[in-house]
FIBA-510519 format. One record per atom (N, C-alpha, C, CB): y, z, x. Coordinates in steps of 0.02 Angstrom, whole numbers, padded with zeros to 5 digits, always signed. Atoms other than C-alpha are relative to their C-alpha. Glycine has a CB too. Layout:
YZX/...
end
This chain:
-00066-00022-00022/+00573-00880-00926/+00049-00058+00001/-00004+00032+00070/-00050+00054+00002/+00733-00978-00946/+00069+00029+00011/-00003-00038-00067/-00069-00020-00010/+00916-00971-00901/+00044-00061-00007/+00010+00034+00071/-00045+00056+00011/+01068-01078-00936/+00062+00006+00045/+00021-00004-00073/-00056-00006-00045/+01179-01039-00787/+00018-00068+00030/-00015+00051+00055/-00029+00064-00021/+01285-01176-00709/-00026-00022+00067/+00076+00005+00001/+00025+00029-00062/+01210-01290-00577/+00050-00050+00027/-00069-00032-00012/-00040+00052-00029/+01301-01399-00455/-00033-00067-00015/+00008+00010+00077/+00030+00065+00015/+01276-01584-00499/-00048-00023+00054/+00055-00052-00009/+00052+00019-00047/+01120-01654-00418/+00025-00051+00051/-00060-00027-00036/-00022+00054-00044/+01214-01800-00343/+00045+00025+00056/+00036-00052-00039/-00046-00024-00052/+01337-01693-00245/-00007+00074+00013/+00072-00017-00019/+00007-00072-00004/+01265-01518-00243/+00006+00026+00072/-00065+00021-00029/-00005-00023-00068/+01269-01514-00053/+00064-00023+00035/-00060-00022+00038/-00065+00017-00029/+01443-01583-00028/+00043+00062+00002/+00034-00056-00041/-00045-00056-00005/+01575-01461+00028/+00045+00003-00061/+00041-00003+00065/-00045-00005+00057/+01673-01394-00121/+00071-00018+00019/-00003+00070-00030/-00070+00013-00013/+01852-01452-00137/+00034+00066+00017/+00034-00033-00062/-00028-00063-00024/+01957-01324-00046/+00075-00006+00011/-00034+00022+00064/-00069-00006-00020/+02133-01267-00016/+00002+00058+00050/+00048+00013-00061/-00005-00052-00050/+02197-01146+00114/-00016+00069-00028/+00070+00001+00030/+00011-00066+00030/+02180-01002-00009/-00066+00006-00037/+00057+00015-00047/+00062+00000+00038/+02012-01051-00086/-00057+00031+00040/-00018-00070-00022/+00058-00030-00033/+01856-00951-00046/-00063-00020-00037/+00007+00076+00003/+00066+00012+00028/+01672-00978-00076/-00036+00067-00006/-00041-00051+00043/+00037-00062+00011/+01569-00836-00150/-00075-00016+00004/+00018+00033-00067/+00072+00011-00011/+01387-00826-00093/-00038+00062-00020/-00014-00019+00075/+00044-00055+00018/+01247-00718-00164/-00062-00003+00044/-00018-00004-00076/+00058-00002-00045/+01109-00663-00046/-00058+00038-00030/+00020+00032+00065/+00058-00033+00028/+00933-00621-00100/-00055+00013+00050/-00028-00041-00055/+00052-00008-00050/+00829-00632+00060/+00030+00019+00067/-00040-00064+00008/-00029-00015-00066/+00889-00645+00240/+00075+00014-00005/-00013-00057+00048/-00071-00014+00009/+01067-00643+00173/+00014+00070-00026/+00031-00051-00048/-00009-00071+00011/+01037-00461+00127/+00027+00033+00064/-00066+00034-00023/-00024-00025-00065/+01077-00436+00311/+00069-00029+00014/-00049-00019+00056/-00067+00025-00016/+01262-00446+00350/+00000-00035+00068/+00051+00058+00001/+00003+00031-00066/+01220-00486+00530/-00028-00071-00005/-00043+00042+00048/+00030+00066+00010/+01109-00631+00476/+00049-00046-00036/-00065+00005-00039/-00049+00040+00037/+01242-00691+00353/+00055-00026+00046/+00031+00041-00056/-00054+00020-00046/+01371-00696+00492/-00021-00053+00050/+00026+00061+00037/+00020+00055-00044/+01265-00816+00594/+00018-00067-00030/-00076+00003+00013/-00021+00062+00034/+01309-00947+00463/+00072+00003-00021/-00044-00011-00062/-00069-00009+00023/+01472-00877+00396/+00034+00056+00039/+00002+00015-00075/-00029-00052-00043/+01558-00783+00539/+00065+00029-00028/+00013-00028+00068/-00064-00024+00027/+01719-00764+00437/-00008+00035-00068/+00049-00057-00006/+00011-00029+00066/+01640-00683+00285/+00037+00067-00007/-00075+00010-00013/-00034-00063+00015/+01729-00537+00202/-00030+00031-00063/+00076-00011-00009/+00017-00037+00061/+01697-00406+00068/-00075-00002-00014/+00037-00030-00060/+00073-00002+00008/+01508-00391+00096/-00018+00060-00042/-00035+00003+00070/+00012-00054+00048/+01444-00289-00051/-00062-00015-00042/+00062+00008-00046/+00059+00007+00042/+01308-00266-00182/+00018-00017-00072/-00041+00065+00002/-00009+00018+00070/+01291-00337-00356/-00069-00011-00032/+00045-00063-00008/+00062+00016+00036/+01160-00370-00489/+00007-00067-00034/-00017+00056-00052/+00005+00065+00034/+01109-00543-00550/-00051+00008-00057/-00021-00057+00049/+00045-00004+00057/+01032-00551-00723/-00023-00069-00022/+00035+00037-00059/+00027+00064+00023/+00922-00687-00797/-00037-00038+00054/+00055-00042-00028/+00036+00031-00055/+00839-00726-00630/-00049+00049+00030/+00049-00026+00053/+00053-00039-00032/+00682-00666-00543/-00004-00021+00074/-00069-00010-00035/+00006+00014-00072/+00662-00653-00353/-00075-00006+00017/+00034+00057+00043/+00070+00016-00009/+00498-00732-00295/-00014-00028+00070/-00023-00050-00053/+00027+00031-00060/+00402-00769-00135/-00044-00058-00024/-00041+00051+00045/+00037+00052+00033/+00352-00936-00209/-00002-00067+00034/+00028-00009-00065/+00001+00065-00033/+00377-01074-00081/-00001+00009+00076/+00061-00044-00021/+00002-00005-00073/+00347-01108+00104/+00067-00018+00032/-00054-00045+00029/-00058+00020-00040/+00483-01120+00235/-00025-00035+00063/+00045+00062+00018/+00023+00037-00058/+00451-01255+00363/+00022+00031+00066/+00025-00070-00003/-00027-00029-00061/+00558-01162+00488/-00044+00057+00026/+00070+00025-00011/+00046-00053-00022/+00430-01020+00492/-00054-00029+00046/-00032+00035-00060/+00049+00032-00043/+00306-01143+00567/+00033-00021+00066/-00031-00062-00035/-00036+00020-00060/+00436-01211+00688/+00011+00058+00048/+00067-00031-00018/-00014-00059-00041/+00473-01036+00749/-00063+00040+00019/+00048+00045-00035/+00062-00032-00019/+00290-00987+00764/-00014+00066-00034/-00001+00010+00072/+00011-00064+00034/+00293-00846+00636/-00038-00009-00065/+00067+00034-00013/+00040+00012+00060/+00191-00927+00497/-00074+00008+00016/+00013-00071-00028/+00072-00006-00009/+00006-00893+00472/-00033-00041-00055/-00023+00075-00003/+00028+00046+00050/-00076-01041+00385/-00068+00025-00025/-00008-00070+00030/+00067-00023+00019/-00249-00960+00384/+00003+00052-00057/-00036+00030+00060/-00006-00052+00052/-00192-00810+00279/+00051-00018-00053/+00020+00066+00032/-00052+00023+00047/-00059-00911+00184/+00062+00043+00002/-00028-00002-00070/-00061-00041-00008/+00077-00795+00250/+00055-00044+00029/-00014+00062+00047/-00054+00044-00022/+00215-00924+00258/+00051-00012-00055/-00028-00066+00025/-00048+00012+00054/+00317-00905+00099/+00066+00036+00012/-00030+00022-00067/-00068-00026-00003/+00502-00872+00084/+00022+00017-00071/+00049-00051+00033/-00026-00023+00065/+00611-00807-00058/+00045-00052-00033/+00039+00064+00009/-00047+00038+00041/+00699-00897-00198/+00012+00039-00064/-00026-00073-00015/-00010-00027+00067/+00770-00852-00367/-00020-00054-00050/+00074+00022-00011/+00017+00047+00053/+00708-00932-00527/+00020+00029-00067/-00075-00017+00002/-00020-00025+00066/+00767-00920-00707/-00056+00040-00033/+00021-00058-00045/+00049-00041+00035/+00680-00782-00803/+00037+00048-00046/-00046+00039+00050/-00035-00042+00048/+00748-00705-00962/-00024+00072+00005/-00010-00027-00071/+00016-00071-00003/+00756-00516-00951/-00008+00027+00070/-00061+00012-00038/+00007-00023-00070/+00735-00510-00762/+00068+00011+00031/-00041-00051+00041/-00061-00010-00039/+00866-00453-00636/-00018+00028+00068/+00050+00046-00038/+00010-00031-00065/+00885-00396-00457/+00067+00011+00034/-00046-00045+00045/-00060-00013-00038/+01013-00326-00337/+00003-00048+00059/+00002+00074+00025/-00012+00047-00055/+01086-00451-00214/+00061+00023+00039/+00010-00072-00028/-00063-00010-00035/+01225-00454-00087/+00049-00054-00022/-00010-00003+00077/-00053+00047+00016/+01391-00541-00117/+00050+00001+00056/+00034+00018-00069/-00055+00003-00048/+01522-00601+00005/+00041-00062-00012/-00026+00002+00072/-00044+00058+00003/+01668-00720+00014/+00010-00027+00070/+00068+00019-00032/-00016+00032-00063/+01707-00844+00149/+00048-00058-00014/-00064-00025+00037/-00043+00058+00010/+01844-00974+00171/-00042-00063-00005/+00052-00006+00057/+00039+00062+00005/+01778-01143+00114/+00039-00059+00028/-00020-00014-00073/-00040+00053-00031/+01897-01241+00224/-00032-00028+00063/+00068+00027+00017/+00033+00024-00060/+01768-01273+00360/-00061-00041-00018/-00021+00060+00045/+00057+00043+00013/+01653-01422+00344/-00060+00020+00042/+00018-00073+00013/+00054-00021-00045/+01552-01356+00491/-00039+00059-00029/+00027+00017+00069/+00034-00058+00029/+01516-01190+00406/-00039-00020-00063/+00051+00055-00017/+00036+00023+00059/+01470-01277+00244/-00063-00038+00020/+00045-00045-00044/+00058+00037-00023/+01353-01394+00339/-00054+00048+00026/+00020-00050+00055/+00048-00049-00024/+01272-01243+00422/-00036+00035-00058/+00035+00052+00045/+00030-00031+00060/+01244-01164+00251/-00050-00048-00032/+00055+00019-00050/+00044+00050+00029/+01169-01325+00184/-00065-00006+00041/+00035-00069-00004/+00059+00005-00043/+01052-01338+00334/-00045+00060-00009/+00021-00007+00074/+00038-00061+00007/+00999-01158+00312/-00037+00002-00067/+00046+00061+00005/+00027-00005+00068/+00964-01179+00126/-00018-00068-00030/+00049+00036-00045/+00005+00069+00022/+00920-01363+00114/-00050-00012-00056/-00017-00044+00057/+00051+00014+00051/+00767-01348+00001/+00017+00026-00069/-00065+00030+00022/-00016-00033+00063/+00852-01248-00136/+00045-00041-00045/+00032+00067+00014/-00052+00021+00045/+00949-01291-00290/+00053+00055+00001/-00027-00013-00073/-00054-00049-00003/+01117-01205-00271/+00031+00006-00070/+00054-00019+00052/-00020-00012+00069/+01162-01127-00438/+00057+00050-00001/-00059+00024-00043/-00054-00048+00009/+01326-01044-00486/-00018+00046-00057/+00068-00037-00014/+00022-00049+00050/+01278-00885-00577/+00049+00059-00002/-00072+00025+00016/-00041-00060+00005/+01373-00733-00641/-00034+00059+00031/+00018+00015-00073/+00027-00063-00027/+01351-00565-00558/+00044+00057-00023/-00004-00003+00078/-00037-00060+00015/+01404-00388-00593/-00006+00047+00061/-00025+00035-00065/+00001-00045-00057/+01454-00283-00444/-00022+00070-00019/+00069+00002+00031/+00021-00068+00014/+01381-00110-00430/+00060+00046-00014/-00041+00028+00057/-00062-00037+00016/+01562-00051-00444/+00029-00020-00067/+00053-00010+00055/-00023+00021+00065/+01579-00137-00613/+00039-00065-00001/+00041+00052-00030/-00036+00063-00003/+01671-00291-00553/-00046-00058-00019/+00029-00012+00071/+00039+00058+00019/+01615-00464-00609/+00025-00062+00035/+00001-00010-00077/-00019+00063-00031/+01618-00640-00541/-00057-00049-00003/+00022+00012+00072/+00052+00051-00006/+01516-00795-00501/-00010-00018+00073/+00019-00063-00041/+00013+00020-00068/+01432-00851-00342/-00059-00047+00004/-00013+00061+00043/+00055+00047-00011/+01309-00976-00268/-00064+00038+00017/+00018-00050+00056/+00065-00032-00009/+01126-00924-00277/-00051-00054+00018/-00021+00039-00063/+00052+00047-00020/+00979-01010-00191/-00059+00004-00048/-00023+00013+00073/+00050-00001+00054/+00860-01058-00332/-00055-00051+00011/+00034-00013-00066/+00058+00043-00002/+00693-01140-00355/+00020-00071-00019/-00054+00026-00048/-00014+00071+00013/+00698-01330-00351/-00067-00036-00012/+00039-00033+00058/+00061+00040+00006/+00568-01470-00353/-00006-00045+00061/+00000-00041-00066/+00010+00048-00054/+00491-01585-00224/+00039-00064-00015/-00075-00016+00009/-00034+00062+00019/+00564-01732-00321/+00075+00004+00014/-00012-00015-00074/-00072-00008-00012/+00741-01661-00310/+00015-00001+00075/+00025+00066-00031/-00011+00000-00072/+00722-01631-00123/-00003-00072+00027/-00054+00044+00035/+00007+00068-00024/+00662-01809-00093/+00059-00043-00022/-00065-00031-00025/-00058+00037+00024/+00802-01879-00200/+00062+00015+00042/+00013+00016-00074/-00059-00020-00038/+00931-01781-00102/-00004-00019+00074/+00010+00074-00005/+00005+00006-00072/+00862-01796+00075/-00044-00058+00024/-00027+00063+00028/+00042+00056-00019/+00735-01938+00073/-00072+00021+00016/+00030-00036+00059/+00071-00014-00010/+00546-01952+00093/-00014+00019+00072/-00041-00061-00018/+00013-00014-00071/+00552-01950+00284/+00016+00073+00017/+00042-00047+00044/-00018-00070-00014/+00641-01782+00289/-00048+00048-00036/+00073+00013-00023/+00050-00040+00035/+00522-01713+00158/-00065+00004+00040/-00013-00028-00070/+00061+00003-00039/+00374-01769+00263/+00006+00043+00063/-00018-00072+00019/-00011-00041-00060/+00450-01685+00416/-00002+00074-00018/+00067-00018+00033/-00001-00069+00023/+00479-01524+00318/-00071+00026-00011/+00041+00007-00065/+00067-00023+00020/+00299-01517+00256/-00054-00017+00052/-00018-00032-00065/+00049+00023-00050/+00216-01583+00415/-00051+00053+00020/+00035-00025+00061/+00044-00054-00023/+00145-01415+00467/-00035+00037-00056/+00039+00049+00041/+00027-00037+00057/+00100-01357+00292/-00071-00023-00017/+00046-00007-00060/+00068+00020+00019/-00083-01354+00238/-00001-00041-00065/-00043+00061-00007/-00009+00040+00060/-00028-01424+00069/+00069-00032+00003/-00010+00043-00066/-00064+00035-00012/+00109-01556+00076/+00046+00006-00061/-00013-00073+00016/-00047-00012+00054/+00226-01479-00050/+00044+00058+00018/-00037+00014-00067/-00046-00057-00008/+00377-01364-00049/-00003+00043-00062/+00073-00024+00014/-00008-00038+00062/+00387-01315-00231/-00060-00006-00047/+00061-00024-00036/+00057+00012+00044/+00214-01359-00297/-00055+00052+00002/-00029-00064+00017/+00051-00052-00004/+00122-01196-00264/-00007+00036-00067/+00018+00051+00055/+00014-00031+00065/+00040-01128-00422/-00003+00076+00007/-00066-00026-00029/+00001-00073+00000/+00037-00945-00472/-00065+00027+00029/+00009+00026-00070/+00064-00022-00028/-00145-00935-00417/-00013-00029+00069/-00057-00020-00047/+00007+00032-00065/-00112-01018-00248/-00019+00049+00056/+00064-00034+00019/+00012-00049-00052/-00132-00856-00151/+00053+00002+00054/-00066-00014+00032/-00055+00002-00048/+00032-00890-00062/+00026+00071+00012/+00057-00045-00025/-00023-00067-00018/+00093-00735+00032/+00064-00004+00042/-00055+00038+00040/-00062+00000-00039/+00258-00686+00114/-00014-00006+00075/+00040+00063-00013/+00001+00000-00073/+00286-00729+00297/+00015+00071+00023/+00051-00052+00030/-00005-00071-00017/+00262-00558+00376/+00063+00017+00039/-00061+00022+00041/-00060-00014-00040/+00402-00567+00504/+00063-00005-00043/+00006-00049+00060/-00056+00008+00045/+00524-00630+00374/+00004+00057-00050/-00004-00067-00038/+00001-00054+00049/+00471-00499+00247/+00023+00065+00033/-00070+00009-00029/-00023-00061-00035/+00493-00359+00374/+00076-00002+00010/-00036+00007+00069/-00072+00008-00010/+00666-00426+00414/+00039+00016-00065/+00016-00071+00023/-00033-00012+00064/+00715-00426+00230/-00005+00073-00022/-00030-00046-00055/+00009-00071+00017/+00644-00252+00203/+00049+00044+00040/-00072+00022+00013/-00045-00039-00042/+00744-00182+00349/+00072-00009-00023/-00007-00021+00074/-00068+00013+00024/+00902-00266+00285/+00013+00036-00066/+00011-00075-00009/-00008-00033+00064/+00874-00199+00109/+00006+00076+00008/-00058-00017-00047/-00004-00072-00012/+00845-00023+00175/+00069+00020+00023/-00052+00020+00053/-00067-00015-00026/+01011-00028+00266/+00053-00001-00055/+00018-00050+00054/-00048+00005+00055/+01097-00068+00101/-00002+00060-00046/-00013-00063-00040/+00004-00060+00041/+01043+00097+00023/-00059+00001-00048/+00064+00008-00039/+00059-00011+00042/+00917+00166-00100/-00006-00050-00057/+00000+00069-00027/+00002+00045+00059/+00965+00058-00250/-00022-00070+00020/+00068-00002-00035/+00017+00068-00022/+00955-00106-00154/-00072-00003+00024/+00047-00022+00056/+00069+00001-00026/+00791-00058-00070/-00050+00006-00057/-00010+00057+00050/+00044-00006+00058/+00711-00003-00234/-00004-00066-00038/+00024+00056-00046/-00001+00065+00033/+00765-00168-00312/-00042-00050+00038/+00072-00026-00008/+00038+00048-00039/+00690-00265-00169/-00075+00012-00008/+00020+00005+00074/+00071-00016+00006/+00524-00174-00186/-00027-00013-00071/-00011+00072+00018/+00025+00001+00069/+00512-00172-00376/+00022-00061-00040/+00023+00061-00035/-00025+00058+00036/+00608-00328-00428/-00008-00064+00040/+00073+00010-00019/+00019+00059-00039/+00533-00450-00303/-00075-00010-00010/+00018+00008+00076/+00069+00014+00018/+00369-00536-00344/-00032-00051+00047/-00005-00025-00071/+00037+00050-00035/+00234-00633-00256/-00007-00062-00043/-00069+00027+00021/+00005+00064+00036/+00188-00810-00309/-00035+00006-00067/-00037-00049+00043/+00033-00008+00065/+00079-00743-00450/+00046+00025-00055/-00059+00047+00007/-00051-00025+00047/+00238-00674-00532/-00021+00066-00033/+00015-00053-00053/+00024-00064+00026/+00142-00512-00566/+00002+00055+00051/-00070-00008-00026/+00004-00050-00053/+00121-00422-00401/+00070+00013+00028/-00047-00023+00056/-00065-00018-00029/+00278-00328-00350/-00007+00008+00075/+00027+00064-00032/+00000-00009-00072/+00326-00314-00169/-00023+00070+00018/+00070-00013+00029/+00021-00068-00014/+00299-00126-00177/-00077+00004+00000/+00029+00050-00053/+00073+00001+00004/+00118-00155-00230/-00030-00036+00059/-00024-00032-00065/+00026+00040-00056/+00092-00287-00097/+00004+00040+00065/+00040-00065+00007/-00008-00037-00062/+00159-00177+00043/-00046+00061+00002/+00073+00023+00009/+00048-00056+00002/+00050-00032-00014/-00069-00023+00023/-00004+00030-00070/+00064+00028-00020/-00100-00146+00012/+00002-00029+00071/-00021-00054-00048/-00007+00031-00067/-00031-00223+00174/+00056+00035+00039/+00016-00076-00007/-00052-00037-00036/+00069-00087+00265/+00013-00027+00071/-00018+00073+00005/-00008+00028-00067/+00042-00181+00429/+00059-00048+00004/-00063-00036+00020/-00056+00047+00001/+00179-00302+00375/+00062+00032+00032/+00016-00022-00071/-00061-00032-00023/+00314-00175+00415/-00001+00016+00075/+00011+00063-00039/+00004-00009-00073/+00253-00162+00595/-00010-00067+00035/-00057+00049+00019/+00008+00067-00029/+00241-00351+00621/+00066-00023+00028/-00027-00050-00053/-00065+00016-00031/+00382-00377+00743/+00003-00074+00020/+00012+00044+00061/-00009+00070-00020/+00454-00548+00784/-00008-00009+00075/+00069-00026-00022/+00001+00013-00072/+00435-00632+00953/+00067+00021+00031/-00014-00076+00014/-00060-00023-00034/+00562-00576+01082/+00059-00046-00012/-00013+00006+00075/-00054+00048+00009/+00663-00735+01059/+00031+00003-00069/-00026-00070+00013/-00025-00003+00069/+00685-00697+00874/+00018+00071-00022/-00052-00028-00047/-00012-00070+00019/+00717-00510+00879/+00070+00009-00031/-00006+00046+00062/-00067-00006+00028/+00902-00530+00845/+00003-00030-00070/+00052-00034+00046/-00003+00035+00064/+00880-00654+00702/-00041+00036-00054/-00025-00071+00008/+00043-00032+00050/+00739-00559+00618/-00006+00076+00011/-00070-00031+00003/+00000-00071-00012/+00788-00382+00659/+00032+00041-00055/+00035+00014+00063/-00032-00036+00055/+00859-00334+00489/+00075-00006+00002/-00019+00073+00001/
end
């Protein structure tokens, strides 16, 4: 799989974009950002929350999220600690959310960076379900080397401290990596709220780390995931 969409330069990909009073930032959501409520925790001023399709990318549960361990919702024994990313894949596509937000706030941009620090932020084209077109930032697969270059070895070591294998992006297709159950339930609830098309896309156009097993197949084998509720302290954040 390959794609040639535009990436932010590695040296400044996490700097706030140059802004004017009338400039907005367009963000594409593929996981927790399927939830408007979750999106507003980072971008409270977002507008025009809607659906679109991204082509040339595949949605994959292919890497761990350190924050799942910090929040006590990861299961290292069963390898249920992966999060979602997009990766280039010719012929693939999926439905995402799209929204705009003013990019005049360094604090909001910093919150976005903190939320998505392990990803490569890629500017990709999208087609709205209403036929409109545009470009937005998508959280894409990166590398351990890129993370260390951007944030330093110490921060990488802190990120991977709780992981059984000290890597963010080095999990092979046969690793047995599985979605974090609480996070997956949250994303499923959010996708359901977006309607049949978005939910079907989430089930059928989202893959496990093996890049073969669809989410629909996985949930059929593990229906308990959808009843795995978050701790009380996280019910708002992971409630869809």
